[in-house]
Structure formats: structure tokens, C-alpha cells
N, C-alpha and C positions, 0 to 999 in steps of 0.2 A: 463703116462705123456700126451699122446695124448688125453685121455678122459678128463683130467683136462683142457687142452687148448680148447677142444670143449665145455666144460661146461662154461668156461669164455666167449667164443664167443657167446654162446646162451644167457647168461645173458646180455651181452653188446647189442646184437641185440634186445632183449625184452625191455631193458631200452630205447634204441633209439626210438623204436616204441611208447612206452608209452609217452615219452617226446614230440614227434612229434604230437601225438593226443591231448595232453593237451595244446600245444602252441596256443596262440590266432591267429586268422587268420590275415594274413598280410594286412595292410591298404595301400591304395594308398596315395602317398604324397599329402599334401594339395594343392589345386588349388590356384595359386597366385591371380587370379581374385576374389575368394571367400574372401581371406584375405583383399583385397582392399575394397570389399563391406561392410565389417564390420566396416570400419572407417566411422563415421557419417559425413554428410555434415554439415557445419556450415556457418553462415552468419556473416561477419565482416564489419565494417564501417571504412574507412580510406581514405588516399589520394594516388592516383596513381601518381607516380613520375618516371622520366626518370632514367634508370640505366646507366651503363657504355657504352652501345652501343644503336643504334637506335631501336633495337627490344627487348631490355631488359627493363622490367618495375618492379617497386617495389611498394608494398602497405605499405605506411608509416603511423605510428600512428594507426595501426589497433586495433580495440576493438570489443568485442562481444556486449557490451552495450555502445554506444557512450555517453549516459547521465551519466554513472557512473564515477564520478571524481576520485575515488580511483583506478580504473582499469588503469594499465600502458599500453600504446600503444606499439605494437610490429611491427617491420618491416619485411615483407615477400618478398621473391623472387617470383614473379608471373609467373605461367606457365599455358598455355592453351592446351587443348587436340585437339582443332580444330581451324580452321581459322574463325569460326563464331563469336568469341568474339573479338571485335576490341578494344584492350586496348589503342591504340593510340588516339582513339576518347575520352577517359576519362582522358587523360594526364592533370595533375594539377587540377583535379576535385576531390571533395569528393564523394565517391561512397559507395554503399552497395553491397558487392560482396559475392556470394555464391560459395562454393567449398569444397575442402578437404585439411586440413592442415597436414603437415608432423608431425608425432608423435615422437618427440624427444625433449629433453631439449633445449630451446633457447640458443644461444651462449651468453656468458658474454662479454659485450663490453670491449675492452682494455682501458687503460688510455686515449687514444686519443678520446674515445667515439664513434668511428665508427667501426662497424663490416664489414668485407669484404663481398661483394656480394656472393661469393662462399660459405660462411659459414652461410648465412641466412637460416632460415626455408623456405621450399618451400610451396607455396599455389597453388594448382591446381584449377584455376578459371573456373567455369561453366557458370555463369551468373553475370552480373553487371548492377546496376541501379544507375544513377547519383542522388546524394543527393543535391549537390550544385556545381555550376560552378567554385567554388574556394575551395582551401584547407584552413582549419582553420589555423590561425597564431599561 
């Protein structure tokens, strides 16, 4: 009986070594910054409007192609990574803004027609250029 137990232990050990040698090498978890870098920058044209607080800004009627009458404008919650971009200077102006949009499905407006700020897609703005000193009506 002792020999049978030793034989089983030997087979188990040999199997463990074979499996360990054939297993793929462990990979490091993906770097979150690399994931962010894969999201392409885009340029949108829209109107910078005041949000619910003095330091909250929205990009209303944002389009990739402002001349495309079939494209529906989207409203984004504007975020900046640095204090270099002064969104307050562009308040109520039509702007061309470059940055990274959040990659998820836009919220469906409720029957009232207005989506809450907290539910809007975020747009991390990196640069803005004024197109007009007024928002289109």
C-alpha cells in the first residue's frame, strides 16, 4: 500500500511540474495610463454654457462636424486636467474644443427633455478655440 501511495505522489508531482512548465508566463496588469492613451482625441464644436455651479461648464450642442445638419448635437460635462484652460473665458461662446470624450452610450433624455449634469458624458478638454462670441440660437 505504501508503494501505491508513493507512486500516486510521484505521478501528481510530475503532473504539477509539467503543468507549471506549460503555463503561459504571468502578465503584468494593464497600465491604466496606456488604456487612456488608446482613446483618441477628438475635436468638437459647441457652445460653452454655465452648469449648476460657478466652476461647472457644459458643452452644449457639440458636434464633430458643425456643418452636418443630420448630426445631432450632444451635451457634455466639461472637465479640464489643468488650470491652463480657462473655460470661463469662453462662457456663452461657440468654441472648437479638443480633448477626450468618455466612451459610453450617451444618456437618454427623460420626458422632461433634460439630462442631469451628473449623468452627462464627460469630455476632458485640452484646448479650446473661439469660433464665435455667441452661441447659435
